[in-house]
Backbone as CSV, one residue per row, in Angstrom:
resi,resn,N_x,N_y,N_z,CA_x,CA_y,CA_z,C_x,C_y,C_z
1,UNK,114.248,27.761,76.328,114.938,29.044,76.112,115.358,29.187,74.642
2,UNK,115.889,28.102,74.091,116.337,28.113,72.702,115.155,28.297,71.761
3,UNK,114.001,27.642,72.159,112.798,27.760,71.333,112.306,29.204,71.286
4,UNK,112.349,29.855,72.455,111.913,31.258,72.533,112.818,32.164,71.697
5,UNK,114.127,31.898,71.767,115.085,32.686,71.008,114.841,32.532,69.507
6,UNK,114.521,31.300,69.091,114.246,31.051,67.676,112.982,31.780,67.238
7,UNK,111.966,31.782,68.131,110.722,32.482,67.804,110.962,33.981,67.663
8,UNK,111.806,34.516,68.551,112.146,35.943,68.486,112.848,36.274,67.173
9,UNK,113.784,35.391,66.786,114.513,35.613,65.535,113.580,35.541,64.330
10,UNK,112.642,34.555,64.361,111.674,34.412,63.273,110.784,35.649,63.189
11,UNK,110.397,36.149,64.364,109.531,37.332,64.407,110.244,38.554,63.841
12,UNK,111.507,38.722,64.224,112.296,39.847,63.716,112.514,39.722,62.216
13,UNK,112.743,38.492,61.758,112.974,38.252,60.332,111.725,38.589,59.529
14,UNK,110.560,38.169,60.037,109.297,38.460,59.348,109.023,39.961,59.325
15,UNK,109.334,40.615,60.445,109.120,42.060,60.529,110.022,42.788,59.527
16,UNK,111.303,42.361,59.477,112.247,42.981,58.548,111.818,42.744,57.103
17,UNK,111.316,41.546,56.805,110.873,41.224,55.457,109.663,42.080,55.071
18,UNK,108.752,42.261,56.041,107.562,43.080,55.782,107.957,44.527,55.521
19,UNK,108.929,45.023,56.298,109.390,46.401,56.102,110.057,46.563,54.742
20,UNK,110.852,45.559,54.348,111.517,45.594,53.054,110.501,45.572,51.921
21,UNK,109.476,44.740,52.044,108.437,44.669,51.014,107.693,45.993,50.900
22,UNK,107.478,46.660,52.061,106.796,47.959,52.058,107.654,49.011,51.359
23,UNK,108.964,48.964,51.593,109.881,49.907,50.952,109.907,49.683,49.448
24,UNK,109.969,48.416,49.036,109.993,48.088,47.611,108.695,48.510,46.926
25,UNK,107.569,48.308,47.625,106.271,48.697,47.080,106.194,50.212,46.898
26,UNK,106.703,50.964,47.896,106.710,52.420,47.815,107.629,52.895,46.686
27,UNK,108.795,52.249,46.547,109.738,52.618,45.485,109.119,52.362,44.108
28,UNK,108.419,51.247,43.964,107.766,50.930,42.690,106.681,51.953,42.371
29,UNK,105.920,52.351,43.412,104.876,53.355,43.222,105.469,54.690,42.782
30,UNK,106.548,55.119,43.458,107.184,56.389,43.130,107.764,56.365,41.723
31,UNK,108.310,55.223,41.322,108.874,55.090,39.980,107.776,55.237,38.925
32,UNK,106.628,54.610,39.159,105.504,54.714,38.230,104.957,56.139,38.205
33,UNK,104.887,56.754,39.395,104.375,58.126,39.493,105.266,59.090,38.716
34,UNK,106.593,58.930,38.889,107.535,59.795,38.182,107.430,59.616,36.677
35,UNK,107.339,58.368,36.239,107.227,58.081,34.804,105.971,58.708,34.224
36,UNK,104.873,58.648,34.979,103.619,59.231,34.498,103.693,60.752,34.453
37,UNK,104.325,61.357,35.469,104.461,62.809,35.498,105.318,63.296,34.335
38,UNK,106.399,62.553,34.038,107.268,62.927,32.913,106.509,62.817,31.601
39,UNK,105.713,61.751,31.472,104.944,61.559,30.245,103.878,62.637,30.078
40,UNK,103.279,63.052,31.195,102.182,64.026,31.134,102.670,65.456,30.979
41,UNK,103.933,65.710,31.303,104.441,67.077,31.280,105.694,67.195,30.427
42,UNK,105.538,67.194,29.112,106.712,67.341,28.237,107.375,68.684,28.454
43,UNK,108.703,68.717,28.362,109.462,69.944,28.561,110.199,70.313,27.281
44,UNK,110.431,71.594,27.138,111.148,72.085,25.961,112.626,72.222,26.298
45,UNK,113.482,71.335,25.780,114.913,71.447,26.089,115.499,72.745,25.560
46,UNK,116.556,73.205,26.200,117.271,74.370,25.721,116.778,75.683,26.279
47,UNK,115.729,75.642,27.095,115.220,76.873,27.688,114.660,76.549,29.070
48,UNK,114.478,77.579,29.885,113.899,77.351,31.198,112.470,76.854,31.039
49,UNK,112.114,75.828,31.775,110.762,75.305,31.720,109.978,75.632,32.984
50,UNK,110.460,76.602,33.716,109.756,77.101,34.891,109.650,78.605,34.746
51,UNK,108.878,79.232,35.621,108.731,80.681,35.614,109.182,81.212,36.971
52,UNK,110.506,81.376,37.146,111.028,81.762,38.464,110.507,83.102,38.952
53,UNK,110.098,83.987,38.014,109.608,85.309,38.436,108.303,85.209,39.219
54,UNK,107.591,84.077,39.100,106.343,83.921,39.838,106.589,83.865,41.345
55,UNK,107.800,83.506,41.733,108.148,83.432,43.158,108.864,84.678,43.636
56,UNK,108.886,85.724,42.820,109.595,86.955,43.173,109.084,87.532,44.490
57,UNK,107.782,87.575,44.658,107.206,88.116,45.887,107.638,87.352,47.122
58,UNK,107.658,86.037,46.996,108.076,85.206,48.129,109.537,85.457,48.467
59,UNK,110.361,85.722,47.443,111.778,85.985,47.707,111.978,87.362,48.344
60,UNK,111.152,88.327,47.966,111.217,89.634,48.632,110.899,89.455,50.113
61,UNK,109.851,88.692,50.400,109.461,88.469,51.792,110.548,87.736,52.564
62,UNK,111.128,86.714,51.954,112.189,85.947,52.621,113.382,86.838,52.932
63,UNK,113.814,87.633,51.938,114.967,88.525,52.144,114.651,89.572,53.208
64,UNK,113.427,90.080,53.204,113.034,91.090,54.210,113.049,90.493,55.614
65,UNK,112.485,89.303,55.752,112.434,88.661,57.069,113.819,88.245,57.543
66,UNK,114.691,87.872,56.601,116.072,87.543,56.972,116.781,88.757,57.568
67,UNK,116.387,89.941,57.087,116.987,91.189,57.596,116.239,91.710,58.823
68,UNK,115.227,90.957,59.257,114.413,91.341,60.425,113.764,92.720,60.217
69,UNK,113.245,92.925,59.017,112.592,94.189,58.680,111.090,93.976,58.537
70,UNK,110.302,94.933,59.016,108.878,94.925,58.732,108.670,95.513,57.339
71,UNK,107.490,95.366,56.808,107.212,95.962,55.496,107.357,97.483,55.552
72,UNK,106.940,98.067,56.679,107.066,99.512,56.836,108.507,99.958,56.886
73,UNK,109.351,99.189,57.578,110.777,99.534,57.670,111.457,99.405,56.316
74,UNK,111.062,98.384,55.550,111.626,98.230,54.203,111.202,99.404,53.326
75,UNK,109.958,99.797,53.448,109.463,100.937,52.669,110.271,102.193,52.994
76,UNK,110.566,102.417,54.275,111.353,103.591,54.683,112.758,103.530,54.096
77,UNK,113.345,102.323,54.067,114.692,102.172,53.506,114.699,102.526,52.019
78,UNK,113.695,102.045,51.289,113.659,102.335,49.845,113.475,103.831,49.587
79,UNK,112.728,104.490,50.458,112.530,105.941,50.298,113.841,106.682,50.478
80,UNK,114.637,106.235,51.458,115.923,106.879,51.710,116.924,106.638,50.594
81,UNK,116.746,105.549,49.834,117.662,105.215,48.748,117.234,105.809,47.407
82,UNK,116.040,106.338,47.350,115.493,106.855,46.107,115.836,108.334,45.937
83,UNK,116.546,108.709,44.846,116.860,110.124,44.606,115.610,111.002,44.576
84,UNK,114.475,110.404,44.156,113.226,111.163,44.116,112.478,111.107,45.444
85,UNK,113.024,110.334,46.395,112.458,110.196,47.742,111.020,109.666,47.723
86,UNK,110.711,108.865,46.716,109.391,108.242,46.664,109.427,106.850,47.283
87,UNK,110.445,106.088,46.908,110.579,104.743,47.429,109.466,103.822,46.979
88,UNK,109.284,102.749,47.742,108.200,101.784,47.501,107.378,101.738,48.774
89,UNK,106.117,102.030,48.680,105.281,102.118,49.885,105.055,100.751,50.525
90,UNK,104.687,100.773,51.807,104.418,99.524,52.531,103.284,98.755,51.868
91,UNK,102.232,99.462,51.429,101.085,98.804,50.798,101.492,98.109,49.503
92,UNK,102.355,98.760,48.734,102.808,98.172,47.473,103.685,96.959,47.740
93,UNK,104.574,97.046,48.742,105.420,95.897,49.112,104.541,94.715,49.505
94,UNK,103.462,95.002,50.229,102.530,93.938,50.630,101.931,93.249,49.408
95,UNK,101.576,94.033,48.390,101.015,93.460,47.162,102.048,92.631,46.412
96,UNK,103.304,93.095,46.430,104.373,92.335,45.775,104.565,90.982,46.461
97,UNK,104.630,91.017,47.779,104.877,89.779,48.530,103.727,88.793,48.381
98,UNK,102.517,89.307,48.204,101.354,88.442,48.020,101.275,87.900,46.596
99,UNK,102.111,88.447,45.706,102.097,88.013,44.313,100.993,88.654,43.494
100,UNK,100.322,89.654,44.069,99.240,90.335,43.360,99.785,91.244,42.269
101,UNK,100.850,91.976,42.588,101.502,92.877,41.634,102.970,92.510,41.508
102,UNK,103.621,93.041,40.477,105.058,92.833,40.272,105.768,94.181,40.225
103,UNK,106.976,94.268,40.751,107.710,95.544,40.746,108.259,95.907,39.371
104,UNK,108.407,97.205,39.151,109.030,97.714,37.928,110.548,97.614,38.085
105,UNK,111.318,97.815,36.997,112.780,97.797,37.111,113.297,98.762,38.177
106,UNK,112.730,99.964,38.245,113.156,100.949,39.248,112.908,100.413,40.654
107,UNK,111.750,99.806,40.870,111.417,99.292,42.194,112.263,98.075,42.548
108,UNK,112.570,97.243,41.553,113.464,96.102,41.802,114.827,96.615,42.273
109,UNK,115.307,97.679,41.606,116.607,98.254,42.006,116.558,98.739,43.452
110,UNK,115.516,99.462,43.820,115.404,99.988,45.184,115.289,98.863,46.208
111,UNK,114.512,97.854,45.890,114.360,96.718,46.807,115.676,95.957,46.958
112,UNK,116.397,95.790,45.855,117.690,95.098,45.914,118.678,95.880,46.769
113,UNK,118.709,97.189,46.603,119.634,98.015,47.391,119.255,97.982,48.869
114,UNK,117.969,98.020,49.155,117.523,98.015,50.552,117.757,96.661,51.215
115,UNK,117.546,95.584,50.461,117.668,94.238,51.018,119.061,93.646,50.841
116,UNK,119.907,94.351,50.071,121.278,93.903,49.795,121.278,92.534,49.108
117,UNK,120.412,92.420,48.092,120.381,91.211,47.272,120.504,91.650,45.814
118,UNK,120.721,90.708,44.920,120.878,91.040,43.504,119.561,90.837,42.754
119,UNK,119.398,91.513,41.616,118.226,91.250,40.774,118.149,89.787,40.346
120,UNK,119.316,89.170,40.136,119.319,87.749,39.776,118.589,86.917,40.827
121,UNK,118.875,87.224,42.090,118.235,86.462,43.169,116.733,86.687,43.169
122,UNK,116.311,87.955,43.047,114.882,88.234,43.101,114.131,87.611,41.932
123,UNK,114.698,87.689,40.734,113.986,87.207,39.551,114.128,85.701,39.363
124,UNK,115.358,85.195,39.517,115.612,83.776,39.247,115.722,82.906,40.501
125,UNK,115.968,83.558,41.655,116.210,82.764,42.853,117.582,82.137,42.842
126,UNK,118.469,82.679,42.032,119.808,82.128,41.843,120.748,83.270,41.468
127,UNK,121.849,83.387,42.176,122.794,84.470,41.895,123.462,84.315,40.531
128,UNK,123.589,83.072,40.054,124.232,82.816,38.760,123.338,81.913,37.904
129,UNK,122.209,82.438,37.436,121.264,81.595,36.696,121.807,81.031,35.395
130,UNK,122.861,81.658,34.839,123.392,81.189,33.561,124.748,80.523,33.708
131,UNK,125.076,80.132,34.926,126.305,79.386,35.152,126.176,78.024,34.460
132,UNK,127.283,77.506,33.900,127.197,76.201,33.217,126.568,75.095,34.054
133,UNK,126.735,75.166,35.379,126.153,74.129,36.228,124.633,74.170,36.230
134,UNK,124.061,75.280,35.757,122.603,75.392,35.694,122.044,74.983,34.340
135,UNK,122.904,74.488,33.447,122.443,74.084,32.127,121.393,72.981,32.205
136,UNK,121.461,72.183,33.266,120.501,71.092,33.417,119.076,71.636,33.482
137,UNK,118.914,72.803,34.102,117.583,73.407,34.179,117.086,73.789,32.794
138,UNK,118.008,74.305,31.973,117.602,74.736,30.642,117.427,73.563,29.686
139,UNK,117.945,72.397,30.041,117.733,71.225,29.189,116.437,70.534,29.562
140,UNK,115.668,71.178,30.433,114.372,70.623,30.804,114.490,69.398,31.676
141,UNK,115.614,69.236,32.352,115.796,68.069,33.191,116.124,66.826,32.402
142,UNK,116.287,66.977,31.094,116.566,65.821,30.253,118.067,65.549,30.196
143,UNK,118.435,64.307,30.364,119.829,63.911,30.267,119.961,62.872,29.157
144,UNK,121.172,62.495,28.840,121.384,61.529,27.748,120.850,60.154,28.104
145,UNK,120.584,59.895,29.401,120.017,58.603,29.792,118.493,58.611,29.706
146,UNK,117.910,59.791,29.462,116.474,59.921,29.306,116.146,59.809,27.817
147,UNK,115.101,59.072,27.422,114.846,58.884,25.988,114.626,60.183,25.222
148,UNK,113.925,61.145,25.833,113.722,62.417,25.139,115.014,63.237,25.123
149,UNK,115.795,63.137,26.187,117.091,63.803,26.210,118.019,63.224,25.159
150,UNK,117.968,61.905,25.005,118.794,61.232,24.003,118.374,61.667,22.600
151,UNK,117.042,61.741,22.374,116.539,62.163,21.065,116.939,63.606,20.778
152,UNK,116.859,64.445,21.801,117.235,65.856,21.650,118.715,65.970,21.279
153,UNK,119.552,65.211,21.999,120.985,65.234,21.742,121.283,64.758,20.316
154,UNK,120.620,63.669,19.904,120.834,63.146,18.548,120.399,64.171,17.498
155,UNK,119.292,64.858,17.777,118.797,65.859,16.830,119.760,67.040,16.724
156,UNK,120.257,67.498,17.872,121.193,68.632,17.868,122.435,68.286,17.061
157,UNK,122.999,67.108,17.319,124.205,66.701,16.590,123.901,66.457,15.112
158,UNK,122.731,65.888,14.845,122.381,65.566,13.471,122.105,66.774,12.602
159,UNK,121.789,67.908,13.221,121.477,69.113,12.438,122.635,70.108,12.420
160,UNK,123.790,69.721,12.975,124.966,70.596,12.920,125.477,70.722,11.488
161,UNK,126.142,71.827,11.206,126.858,71.950,9.929,127.863,70.801,9.855
162,UNK,128.038,70.233,8.663,128.865,69.022,8.546,130.300,69.238,9.041
163,UNK,130.845,70.444,8.859,132.208,70.700,9.359,132.249,70.706,10.883
164,UNK,131.226,71.318,11.506,131.161,71.356,12.970,130.932,69.951,13.535
165,UNK,130.066,69.204,12.844,129.799,67.831,13.272,131.073,67.000,13.248
166,UNK,131.825,67.103,12.164,133.064,66.335,12.022,134.069,66.713,13.101
167,UNK,134.169,68.006,13.394,135.117,68.463,14.412,134.731,67.941,15.789
168,UNK,133.434,68.029,16.131,132.981,67.557,17.448,133.109,66.042,17.577
169,UNK,132.776,65.320,16.511,132.896,63.862,16.547,134.348,63.444,16.693
170,UNK,135.243,64.138,16.010,136.669,63.821,16.113,137.152,64.030,17.544
171,UNK,136.721,65.139,18.168,137.101,65.417,19.543,136.530,64.368,20.486
172,UNK,135.238,64.045,20.308,134.591,63.067,21.183,135.260,61.697,21.077
173,UNK,135.587,61.283,19.852,136.234,59.982,19.661,137.634,59.960,20.266
174,UNK,138.357,61.048,20.116,139.692,61.131,20.717,139.609,61.012,22.238
175,UNK,138.612,61.674,22.827,138.431,61.602,24.280,138.076,60.187,24.716
176,UNK,137.174,59.554,23.984,136.762,58.193,24.338,137.904,57.202,24.194
177,UNK,138.642,57.323,23.097,139.740,56.386,22.860,140.876,56.595,23.840
178,UNK,141.047,57.824,24.285,142.070,58.092,25.290,141.693,57.522,26.644
179,UNK,140.401,57.484,26.886,139.911,56.970,28.171,139.773,55.443,28.159
180,UNK,139.324,54.908,27.015,139.064,53.475,26.897,139.688,52.961,25.602
181,UNK,140.798,52.283,25.716,141.538,51.816,24.542,140.722,50.839,23.686
182,UNK,139.722,50.187,24.287,138.919,49.209,23.557,137.582,49.794,23.112
183,UNK,137.486,51.109,23.105,136.209,51.770,22.809,135.647,51.364,21.448
184,UNK,136.527,51.217,20.442,136.060,50.915,19.077,135.611,49.469,18.897
185,UNK,135.980,48.589,19.825,135.636,47.181,19.684,134.127,46.988,19.862
186,UNK,133.457,46.575,18.833,132.014,46.343,18.912,131.203,47.610,19.071
187,UNK,131.793,48.769,18.723,131.122,50.053,18.959,129.814,50.163,18.187
188,UNK,129.809,49.757,16.911,128.597,49.914,16.096,127.456,49.068,16.644
189,UNK,127.758,47.815,17.018,126.722,46.942,17.563,126.150,47.519,18.855
190,UNK,127.041,48.035,19.703,126.601,48.627,20.971,125.774,49.883,20.725
191,UNK,126.201,50.683,19.734,125.471,51.905,19.409,124.071,51.575,18.896
192,UNK,123.975,50.580,18.011,122.669,50.185,17.475,121.739,49.701,18.589
193,UNK,122.277,48.876,19.462,121.488,48.318,20.556,120.962,49.438,21.463
194,UNK,121.850,50.358,21.826,121.466,51.443,22.729,120.423,52.347,22.066
195,UNK,120.613,52.638,20.800,119.682,53.513,20.083,118.289,52.891,20.020
196,UNK,118.223,51.599,19.725,116.929,50.922,19.630,116.247,50.835,20.993
197,UNK,117.033,50.629,22.050,116.463,50.613,23.401,115.846,51.969,23.740
198,UNK,116.557,53.039,23.408,116.056,54.381,23.652,114.806,54.651,22.809
199,UNK,114.813,54.156,21.576,113.655,54.351,20.698,112.422,53.670,21.279
200,UNK,112.598,52.467,21.817,111.476,51.747,22.434,110.948,52.510,23.650
201,UNK,111.859,53.035,24.462,111.449,53.792,25.648,110.712,55.074,25.240
202,UNK,111.211,55.721,24.187,110.575,56.952,23.722,109.175,56.657,23.178
203,UNK,109.027,55.589,22.389,107.709,55.224,21.865,106.723,54.961,23.001
204,UNK,107.187,54.261,24.034,106.319,53.952,25.168,105.909,55.222,25.909
205,UNK,106.846,56.146,26.073,106.517,57.400,26.758,105.517,58.213,25.942
206,UNK,105.727,58.316,24.643,104.820,59.089,23.790,103.438,58.437,23.738
207,UNK,103.412,57.102,23.762,102.123,56.390,23.781,101.370,56.720,25.070
208,UNK,102.103,56.686,26.178,101.480,56.983,27.474,101.024,58.428,27.531
209,UNK,101.833,59.327,26.994,101.478,60.747,26.989,100.198,60.971,26.193
210,UNK,100.089,60.283,25.064,98.901,60.409,24.230,97.664,59.891,24.964
211,UNK,97.838,58.807,25.727,96.701,58.218,26.450,96.224,59.079,27.601
212,UNK,97.105,59.989,28.077,96.744,60.844,29.206,96.055,62.136,28.766
213,UNK,95.965,62.368,27.457,95.333,63.607,26.969,93.829,63.547,27.146
């Protein structure tokens, strides 16, 4: 009985180890895939790196279906809201939803009024596209822990007017020292080390990007 129990435990242990190895292998693959995708697709920080208007038709369809409206019913609603009583025809709405055509400002207004959504939602897919929390999208997904994000940040600070640079650095240092009383201890050595590590990562990414061309 004890022998059987030990065999069962060994079997479960081997199974768990195999599952763990499979998870680690998948994680390693995904990490390599992500690194390659980042290297192959450079982004321009400071601006949107997507084209949200390309999904405008899909958002019209989603909003229409959420309201349980057919294309014909939506067309009738836009006609009733239009002072000229022209509205947006069912055929035209169909073309918009298929992404074949795009609506004019007047038609966007009529569709927004009929669907009770904002132009921000239709164009950007976001009611507050310029909210500070969306800045990450405009930074191209780059953060200070990313080598290109770090380079971008260093470049932005390095090209500031000297008075603005001094003011921001003074504020940043005050914040750091208030948070960590030992912040200045070994700061230069730590800064040099971190900068060189980022430089090595950036060189490797640019090398890989060049090899993928």
